[in-house]
C-alpha positions in Angstrom: 9.6 -30.0 28.6 12.2 -32.7 26.7 12.3 -32.2 23.2 14.2 -34.5 20.8 14.9 -34.7 17.1 16.7 -36.7 14.9 19.4 -36.0 12.5 22.5 -37.8 9.8 25.6 -36.4 8.6 25.7 -35.2 5.1 28.7 -34.8 3.5 27.6 -32.9 0.0 27.7 -29.4 0.1 26.7 -26.8 -2.3 23.8 -24.9 -3.8 22.8 -28.0 -5.5 23.1 -30.6 -2.8 21.1 -28.2 -0.8 18.0 -27.9 -3.5 18.1 -32.4 -4.3 17.7 -32.9 -0.1 14.8 -30.2 0.0 13.4 -31.9 -3.0 13.4 -35.0 -0.9 11.4 -34.0 2.2 15.0 -32.9 3.9 16.6 -29.7 5.3 19.9 -28.9 5.5 22.1 -27.8 8.6 24.4 -27.8 10.7 25.7 -28.3 14.3 28.6 -25.8 15.9 30.3 -25.2 19.1 32.7 -27.2 21.0 34.4 -29.6 18.5 34.4 -29.0 14.9 30.8 -28.3 12.7 29.0 -30.7 11.5 26.8 -31.0 8.5 23.2 -32.8 9.0 20.0 -32.9 7.1 16.6 -33.6 8.9 13.0 -34.8 8.2 11.4 -31.7 6.8 8.2 -32.2 8.5 9.3 -33.4 11.7 11.2 -30.0 11.8 8.7 -28.3 10.5 6.4 -29.0 13.1 8.4 -28.7 16.0 9.4 -24.9 14.6 5.8 -24.0 15.7 6.0 -25.0 19.2 7.5 -22.2 21.6 9.2 -24.2 23.6 11.8 -25.1 20.7 12.7 -22.4 20.4 13.8 -21.8 24.4 14.7 -24.7 25.4 18.1 -27.6 25.3 17.2 -29.7 22.8 18.0 -33.0 22.2 19.6 -34.2 19.1 20.2 -38.0 18.2 22.9 -37.2 15.1 23.6 -40.6 14.0 22.6 -42.1 16.9 25.0 -40.2 19.1 23.3 -38.0 21.3 23.7 -34.5 22.3 22.4 -31.5 23.5 22.2 -28.3 21.4 20.1 -25.2 20.9 18.1 -23.6 18.3 20.3 -20.8 16.7 19.1 -20.0 13.1 16.8 -21.6 10.5 15.7 -19.9 7.1 12.7 -20.1 5.4 11.4 -19.9 2.2 10.2 -16.8 0.7 6.3 -17.7 0.0 6.2 -21.5 1.0 6.0 -23.4 4.0 9.4 -25.1 3.8 12.4 -24.9 5.8 15.1 -24.0 3.5 17.8 -24.3 6.9 18.8 -24.7 10.1 21.8 -23.6 12.4 22.0 -25.9 15.9 24.7 -24.9 18.5 26.3 -27.7 21.2 25.9 -26.8 24.5 28.4 -27.8 27.5 26.9 -28.1 30.9 29.0 -26.0 32.8 29.5 -22.8 31.0 26.6 -20.4 30.7 24.8 -19.6 27.5 23.1 -16.6 26.3 19.1 -17.2 25.2 16.1 -15.2 24.3 13.1 -16.9 26.1 9.3 -15.9 25.8 7.7 -13.4 28.2 4.2 -15.4 29.4 1.7 -12.0 31.3 -0.5 -13.2 33.4 -3.8 -11.3 35.2 -4.2 -8.6 32.7 -8.0 -8.5 33.0 -7.2 -7.9 36.5 -4.7 -5.0 36.6 -6.1 -2.0 38.4 -5.3 0.0 35.1 -7.6 -2.2 33.2 -10.2 -3.3 35.2 -10.6 0.3 37.3 -9.3 2.8 34.7 -10.8 0.9 31.1 -6.8 0.6 30.4 -5.2 -1.2 27.7 -2.0 -3.2 28.4 0.5 -3.0 25.7 3.7 -5.6 25.8 6.7 -4.0 25.1 8.5 -7.1 24.8 7.5 -10.7 24.0 11.1 -12.0 25.1 14.1 -11.4 27.0 17.5 -12.2 26.8 18.8 -14.3 29.7 22.0 -16.1 31.1 21.4 -18.8 32.9 23.7 -22.5 32.8 22.0 -24.7 30.5 20.4 -26.9 33.1 19.0 -23.8 34.6 17.5 -22.1 30.7 13.6 -21.9 31.9 11.0 -22.5 29.2 9.4 -18.9 29.8 9.6 -15.8 32.1 6.5 -14.9 33.9 4.6 -11.2 34.3 2.2 -10.7 36.7 0.2 -7.9 36.0 -2.0 -7.8 38.4 -0.9 -4.6 40.5 -0.5 -2.5 37.3 -2.3 0.4 37.8 -3.1 3.2 35.1 0.2 4.9 33.1 2.4 2.8 35.0 5.1 -0.1 34.0 6.6 -3.0 34.8 10.4 -3.1 34.7 12.7 -6.0 33.6 13.9 -5.3 37.5 10.3 -5.8 38.6 10.1 -9.6 37.6 11.2 -12.8 39.4 13.4 -15.0 37.7 13.9 -18.6 38.5 17.2 -19.4 40.6 20.0 -19.4 38.7 19.1 -17.2 36.0 19.6 -13.5 35.0 18.5 -10.8 32.7 21.2 -10.3 29.8 21.9 -6.9 28.6 23.4 -3.4 29.6 20.7 -1.2 31.7 18.2 -4.2 31.0 17.1 -3.7 34.6 15.5 0.0 33.4 14.0 -1.7 30.0 10.3 -1.3 30.5 7.8 -5.0 29.4 4.8 -3.9 29.9 2.7 -0.5 30.8 -1.4 0.2 31.0 -2.7 2.9 29.6 -6.1 4.7 28.1 -6.2 4.4 24.4 -4.7 7.4 22.2 -9.0 7.3 21.0 -10.5 7.6 24.1 -8.3 10.1 25.1 -8.9 11.9 21.8 -12.2 11.6 22.3 -12.6 12.6 25.8 -10.2 15.9 24.6 -13.0 16.5 22.0 -16.1 16.5 24.2 -14.1 18.8 26.1 -13.7 21.2 24.0 -17.1 20.9 22.8 -18.6 21.8 26.6 -16.6 24.4 26.8 -17.8 25.7 23.7 -21.3 25.4 24.2 -20.8 27.2 27.9 -19.5 29.9 26.1 -22.0 30.0 23.7 -24.8 30.1 26.4 -23.0 33.0 28.5 -23.2 35.1 25.5 -26.4 34.6 24.8 -27.7 35.6 28.5 -25.2 38.4 28.3 -26.8 40.3 25.1 -29.8 42.6 26.4 -33.2 42.2 25.4 -34.4 44.4 22.5 -36.6 47.3 23.5 -40.6 47.0 23.0 -41.6 49.7 20.8 
């Protein structure tokens, strides 16, 4: 998905200048990497709605800065503590021949037909919702699929089980052993089953004592 946004350069710096920008419906930001950092500002409404899209957080973005287009990644943004207002945003320039590290979302598929769910009444638990990957900018995926169709009860899917697109690899130490998702019987169901078993055992023990008690002698 190609995502493009427009920005203009700004010279004014400081808290007062940023406050005035926000009041006028603009968002202060910065673009860094490669050459000198560039101070920018963007239209708030367009940026706010873009931030609500999953792909905006895990895609190579085209930034039109003063009519010149460059490829960037979203690196950080700050929101107002209680208003729906973007306070500041950071972008990083990318170079086509240099690998980037980026978090991409995980999309879970076929949870409803997983044996642990369909046959055993288990619940899927998402241990991860996104994953750090390393790749060239052109190979960056919008998301990684996690197929749960064969997941049995009390089993897990690990990072090493995932199918990565060509040129993409998981980033991090011992990441292959990390658990992505698991399926287990809900704790409440286990506790209810244990309680029912204990009550049944107690009832059986009570019946045994009653049977063993000698009958009263008739006068």
